[in-house]
C-alpha positions, 0 to 999 in steps of 0.5 A: 500500500502507498500512503499519502499524509496530507496537510500535516505540520511536519517536524523533522529535526534531522532535516530541519523541517518545521512546517505544513506539508505532505509525506508520501510512503511506498513499500514501507519507505519514505519516498518524499516529504515536501512543503510544496503540496503541488509537487507532492500532488504530482507525485500522487497523480503518478502513484494513482496511475501506477497503483490504485491502492493509495491510502490518503490520511488528512493530517490537517491541524495535526503534527507529523513526526518521525516515529519516536525512539525509546532507547531505554525499555524493559520488554522482560522477555525472555523469562519474565513474560508474566510482566511483559512480552515483546508483543505486548511491549511493542504494542504499548510502544506504538500506542504511545507513538514509539516505533523503535525500542531498545531492549535492556538486558535484565531478562532471564537469562540475562542478555549476556550472550549471542544466543539470547540476543538472537532470540530477542531479534527473532521474536521481535521480527515474528511478533513485534509491532515495532522495531526492537534493538537489543542492548547487551549486558556489560558483565556476565549475569549483570554481576559486575565481575567479568565482562560479557562477550561484547564483540560477539554480541555486537556482531549479533545485533546489540547496539549498546551495552548496559547492566541497567538495574545494576551498576558496575561497581568495579572501576577497573571493569568499567574502564575496560568496558569503556575501552571496548565501547570505543573499539566497537563504537557503541555507547555504554549505558551506565546505571549510576548507583553506588550500592554501598550508599543506596543499600536498603534504600527504597525512596529519596532520602530526606524529611519525607522518608524519615516521616514515612519510616522508609530507608532513603537513598541519597542523591550522592548515591547517583552523583558519585557514580556519575562523576566516576564514570565521567572520569573513566570516560575521560581516561579511555575516550569511550562512549558513555551514556548516563541513564535516567538522570534524577538529581540536580547534582548529576545535571551539574556534573554532566554539564561540566563534563560536556564543557570539558569535551568529555564524550558523554550523553545523558537521558532522563525520563518523564517521571523525573520532570513530572512528579516529585517524591511526594507521589510516594505519600501513602506508600504508593508503590506505583511511585517507587522507581530506581533511581527514586523520585526526587525533590522539586529543586531536582525537577527544576534542574532536570528541566533546565538540563533539558532546556540547555542541552545537558540532557540529550534524550527523553527515554521511558525506562518502561519497567512493567511489573505484575499487579501482585508484585506492586501490591506488596509492602513498599519495602518489598515492592519492585521499582518501576513505572510502565511508561511507554503509553504516557511518555509523549503526553507527559513530555508535551507538557514541557512544550506547554510550559515553555521549557522546550520548543516542539522541535527541541522535544521531538529532537530529544525523542527521535534523532538524538537517541537514534544518533547515540545508538547508531541506528538509522531511525528517528528521521523522515529522510527519503529512503528511510523506514516509514516510521511516522507518528501523527499527533493531535496536540489538542486531544485530551486523554485520561490515563487509565492503566486498565486500558494499557496495551502493556501488561504493566499497569503500574503508573503513578499517573492514573487519573491524570488527564494529558493533552496531546496524543498519538492518533496514528502510528505508522511503523515500516508502512504498517498503520496503527490507528488509536 
């Protein structure tokens, strides 16, 4: 099928496009993007002559973006299919306008060898609603003791390496991993947490944690490791990416590192600029994440880091859990938010607040993560995969977890009314209508 998207406000930061125009898709590829509608109309006429199967989508009053790229997703399969599968996770992604996800390795077995990598890739081809790129573990079993076979896994299809969920506490191993990242020209995604400082902690350390009688995790548990990994990146010249930045101090350290020319990029997640530790009150396990939700000043710093470019990417850190797990006592409940279906709506609030322009927001959710991961996504350039999201900026939708495509219903945003939603997602030319 050929698809013509007409009269949409196209924003494609990869090409500097920001204006009303048309997009023509053929055989799962972008054929042409033009603001001069007459030129596309002539192309349309030729298309009609050669093939009558043309689907026309009128996007008047709507935004047309490259399909969003989430470089930090937990799909849980293999091993934790009761939490999420590649099928349900990718369906949740396209619901949220996301056409590419990068799957973290903390599966069971851990994605620390080429066999698991191959399984994920094959499953995604067979059952995935969108494109899935696997991220390999830095160390075997994510134990932080011995490097995984990074070269073999990279050859099999891993686009990055991370022990996300666990930090690499051994500085020598982290150094070696960064050296390998330079050799293979892939990013090393660091979960920055000093386990000695955070041990036993379940929320942000402060007055609220004391009031609730819960053991806290100080901001320094993140910041110490951010500083260490930046120092090691400077030593090795390796490609370092800091995952889920949550504190003011981390933003400050990363900003200074970039000013010194250190090869570092960073991401944050919608929950770190949308809510504070106050969401934990009442022992709300759906607000339990790692790193934990922080303070209002941290939220402000995250927003400033996004605005000035210190933070390059908005990722979801989609971490679905079974409902029964989240019903445990706060101390025993697992950390994580099901974020694929709310990320766009929450992030659009940054535009409404004047923190980012729409172009800057889409840059952080498309071409920036694609560049960091070294994948040909997040663009509407001619010849690229036809990954497109059509967004109604005025559409209100209520967050109702029971209606999520994801198996994970764990969200602290239940009942929120968000403005702006994907109405059509196209992945490699296949149309998903919301």
